[in-house]
KOLMAR-78984 format. One record per residue (C-alpha): residue in one letter; x, y, z. Coordinates in Angstrom, 1 decimal, m for minus. Each point is the difference from the previous one (the first is absolute). Layout:
// residues N
  type      px      py      pz
     a       X       Y       Z
...
//
This chain:
// residues 258
  type      px      py      pz
     m    13.7     9.6    m0.3
     d     2.6    m1.9    m2.3
     g     0.4    m3.8     0.0
     q     3.0     0.0     2.3
     s    m1.8     2.1     2.6
     r    m3.1    m2.2    m0.2
     q     2.1    m3.2     0.4
     q     1.7     1.7     3.2
     t    m3.4     0.7     1.3
     a    m1.1    m3.5    m0.4
     q     3.3    m1.3     1.7
     d    m0.7     2.5     2.9
     v    m3.8    m1.2     0.4
     h     0.4    m3.8    m0.1
     g     3.8    m0.3     0.6
     t     0.6    m1.7    m3.2
     g     1.1     0.8    m3.4
     t    m3.0    m1.5    m1.9
     r    m2.6     2.5    m0.8
     g    m3.7    m1.1     0.4
     a    m2.4    m0.5    m2.9
     r    m1.8     3.1    m0.6
     l    m3.8     0.4     0.0
     a   m17.3    11.9    m5.3
     g     1.2     0.4    m3.5
     a     3.1     0.7    m2.1
     t     0.9     3.6    m0.4
     a     1.8    m0.7    m3.2
     t     0.6    m2.5    m2.8
     q     2.7     0.4    m2.7
     a     2.4    m1.8    m2.2
     v     3.6    m0.3     1.4
     p     2.2     1.1    m2.8
     g     3.7     0.4     1.2
     r    m0.6    m2.1     3.1
     t     2.4    m2.9    m1.0
     p     2.6     0.7     2.7
     s    m2.7     0.0     2.7
     l    m1.4    m3.3    m1.1
     a     3.4    m1.6     0.0
     q     0.4     0.8     3.6
     v    m3.1    m2.1     0.8
     a     1.1    m3.6     0.9
     l    m2.6    m1.5    m2.0
     f     1.3     1.4    m3.2
     a     3.7     0.2     1.0
     n     1.1    m2.9    m2.3
     l    m1.6     1.4    m3.2
     d     2.2     1.5    m2.7
     a    m0.3     3.5    m1.3
     e    m2.3    m0.9    m2.9
     s    m2.4    m1.9     2.1
     l    m0.2     2.9     2.6
     q    m0.8     2.4    m2.7
     e    m2.8    m2.4    m1.2
     l    m1.3    m0.1     3.6
     s     0.2     3.7     0.5
     a    m2.4     0.4    m3.0
     v    m2.8    m1.9     1.6
     v     0.4     1.0     3.7
     r    m2.1     2.8     1.2
     r     0.9     2.3     3.0
     r    m2.8     0.7     2.4
     g    m0.3     2.2     3.2
     f    m2.0    m0.5     3.1
     r    m0.4     2.4     2.8
     a     0.5    m1.0     3.6
     g    m3.0    m2.1     1.3
     e    m1.2    m1.0    m3.4
     v    m0.9    m3.4    m0.7
     i     2.0    m1.4    m3.0
     f    m2.2    m3.2    m0.2
     h    m2.5    m1.7     2.4
     r     0.0    m3.7     1.0
     d    m2.2    m2.0    m2.5
     d     0.7     2.5    m2.8
     p     1.0    m1.6    m3.4
     g     3.7    m0.3     0.0
     q     1.3     1.2    m3.5
     v     2.8     2.4     1.0
     l     3.5    m0.5     1.5
     y     1.2     3.1     1.9
     v     3.7     0.9     0.5
     i     0.6     2.7     2.6
     r     2.2     3.0    m1.3
     e    m0.7     2.3     2.9
     g    m1.7    m0.2     3.3
     k    m1.3    m2.9     2.2
     v    m3.1    m2.3    m0.3
     k    m1.6    m2.2     2.6
     i    m1.6    m3.4    m0.9
     t    m3.1    m0.7     2.4
     i    m2.8    m2.3     0.6
     n    m3.1     0.7     2.2
     s    m2.0    m2.0     2.2
     p    m3.9    m0.2    m0.2
     e     0.0     2.4     3.0
     g     2.2     2.5    m1.9
     h     3.2    m0.7     1.9
     e     3.0     0.6    m2.3
     m     3.2    m2.3    m0.1
     v     3.0     1.4    m2.0
     l     1.8    m2.8    m1.7
     a     2.8     1.9    m1.4
     v     1.4     3.5    m0.7
     f     1.8     0.6    m3.3
     g     2.3     2.7    m1.2
     p     1.9     1.1    m3.1
     g     1.1    m2.9    m2.1
     d    m2.5    m2.4     1.4
     y    m2.9    m1.3    m2.1
     f    m3.4    m1.4     1.1
     g    m3.2    m1.4    m1.6
     e     2.0    m2.8    m1.7
     l    m2.1    m2.8     1.5
     a    m3.2     0.9    m1.7
     l     1.8     0.7    m3.0
     l     1.4    m3.6    m0.1
     d    m3.2    m2.0     0.6
     g    m2.6     2.3    m1.3
     q    m1.9     0.0     3.2
     p    m1.4     3.1     1.9
     r     2.3     2.0     2.2
     s     0.7    m1.9     3.4
     a     0.6     3.3     1.7
     s    m0.3     3.8    m0.3
     a     2.8     2.4    m0.6
     v     0.0     3.5     1.4
     a     2.4     3.0    m0.4
     l     1.6     0.8     3.2
     e     1.4     3.2    m1.4
     d    m0.1     1.6    m3.4
     v     1.1    m2.9    m2.4
     e     1.2    m0.3    m3.5
     v    m0.1    m3.5    m1.6
     y     0.7    m1.5    m3.3
     a    m3.1    m2.2    m1.1
     l     0.4    m2.8    m2.3
     q    m3.1    m1.7    m1.6
     r    m0.4    m3.9     0.4
     s     0.3    m0.5    m3.8
     d     3.3     1.9    m0.1
     f     1.3    m1.7     3.2
     i    m0.7    m3.5    m1.6
     k     1.6     0.9    m3.1
     a     3.2     1.4     1.8
     v     0.2    m3.4     2.1
     m    m0.4    m2.1    m3.3
     s     2.9     2.0    m1.5
     h     2.1     0.2     3.1
     p    m0.5    m3.1     2.4
     r     2.5     1.6     2.5
     i    m3.0     2.3     0.9
     a    m1.9    m3.1     1.0
     i     2.8    m1.3     2.1
     q     0.3     3.5     1.6
     v    m3.8    m0.1     0.8
     m     0.2    m3.4     1.5
     n     2.8     1.1     2.2
     v    m2.1     2.9     1.3
     l    m3.1    m2.1     0.6
     s     2.1    m2.6     1.8
     r     1.4     2.8     2.3
     r    m3.4     1.4     0.6
     l    m1.5    m3.4     0.9
     r     2.9    m0.3     2.7
     q    m0.8     3.4     1.2
     t    m3.5    m1.0     0.5
     d     1.1    m3.2     1.9
     t     2.1     2.4     2.2
     m    m3.0     2.3     0.6
     i    m2.1    m3.0     1.1
     e     2.8    m1.2     2.3
     d     0.3     3.5     1.6
     l    m3.8     0.0     0.6
     l     0.2    m3.2     1.7
     f     3.2     0.3     2.1
     l     0.7     3.6     0.6
     d    m1.7     2.4     2.5
     v    m1.0     3.4    m1.2
     h     3.2     1.5     1.2
     g     2.1    m2.5    m2.0
     r    m2.1     0.4    m3.1
     v     0.2     3.8     0.1
     a     3.7    m0.1     0.5
     k     0.6    m2.5    m2.8
     k    m2.1     2.0    m2.4
     l     1.7     3.3     0.7
     l     3.4    m1.8    m0.6
     d    m1.3    m1.4    m3.2
     l    m1.2     3.4    m1.1
     a     3.3     1.7     0.9
     e     1.9    m2.7    m2.1
     l    m2.3     0.6    m3.1
     h    m0.7     3.7     0.4
     g     2.6     1.3     2.4
     v     2.2     3.1    m0.3
     r     2.9     0.6     2.3
     t    m0.1     3.3     2.0
     p     2.2     1.3     2.8
     e    m2.7    m1.1     2.5
     g    m0.4    m3.5    m1.3
     i    m1.9    m1.7    m3.1
     l    m3.0     1.8    m1.1
     i    m2.8    m2.1    m1.5
     d    m0.7     2.2    m3.2
     m    m3.7    m0.4    m0.1
     r    m3.0     1.6     1.6
     l    m1.3    m2.7     2.3
     t    m3.1     0.4     2.3
     q    m0.4    m2.2     3.1
     s    m3.1    m1.3    m1.9
     d     2.3    m1.0    m3.0
     l     2.5    m1.6     2.5
     a    m3.0    m1.8     1.7
     a    m1.2    m1.4    m3.4
     l     3.6    m1.1    m0.7
     v     0.5    m2.0     3.2
     g    m3.7    m1.4     0.4
     a    m0.8     1.9     3.2
     s    m2.4     2.6     1.2
     r     1.1     3.6    m0.3
     e    m0.4     0.4     3.8
     s     2.5    m2.8     0.6
     v     2.4     1.5    m2.5
     n    m0.3     3.3     1.6
     k     1.0    m1.3     3.4
     v     3.1    m1.9    m1.6
     m     1.1     3.1    m1.8
     g    m0.3     2.0     3.2
     y     2.2    m2.5     1.9
     f     2.6     0.0    m2.8
     v     0.1     3.8    m0.1
     a     0.2     0.1     3.8
     k     2.9    m2.3    m0.1
     r     1.8     2.0    m2.7
     f    m0.1    m2.9    m2.4
     l    m1.4     2.3    m2.7
     s    m1.6     3.5    m0.6
     t    m3.0     1.1    m1.9
     e    m0.6     3.3    m1.7
     k    m2.5     0.9    m2.8
     r    m1.0    m3.6    m0.5
     k     3.5    m1.0    m0.7
     i     2.0    m2.3     2.3
     t     3.7     0.1     0.8
     i     1.5    m3.1     1.6
     l     2.6     1.3     2.6
     r     1.2    m3.2     1.6
     l     0.0    m3.0    m2.5
     a     1.5    m2.6     2.4
     d    m2.5     0.5     2.7
     l    m3.0     0.1    m2.4
     r     1.5    m3.4    m1.7
     r     0.2    m1.5     3.6
     r    m3.7     0.7     0.5
     i    m0.9    m2.6    m2.6
     c    m1.0    m2.9     2.1
//
């Protein structure tokens, strides 16, 4: 979907012209010759000149992960920044009892793993491929070199870290003040804004999403989310097919956030 269509989808979802912030092994690893145009489309590198992009493309490696594969575990050493070229990745933490909480879902153009890259500490969360994923991998030493040569990269990283911190604040607020119906409705609208595709029926959330995934995203049990989704389907707020969700009545779903 082109940029204009994505902007229109965001306007439909939230009634505004401002688009929201986006948010077991590798199957391949290779250099990325001729990938400068793709790197230039990543916001992190958007302000680099052609020569700098060419230098960066020489050290970036392309890696592939199959759906369900772990890209890195929490507490792993953090030596690589990942930029998504294709596919979607979820960032998760698990309780001691094994309950999963999904902190974010990232798609093409998003990057992750920058926190450990900056402070040299172990990974604070795990990253798992939601579907087949292709990423650009940038080693910490090469990233630091790029930042030292191009301070605008550091400014962009700070902007993203600030935005993600605000998103974490919002997540905590939602857990405290919204019931499960409200949290599910809000999360579906967020996902539609970030990953939505317009169809004749409504807005399709273009990612495979199980009820367990959705429960992990909103901090609720799968059983509770199952009841909420059944209610929304019965009310014709949305439809589900092959683990994909289409929002049919945006206004009604938006009003359920309370």
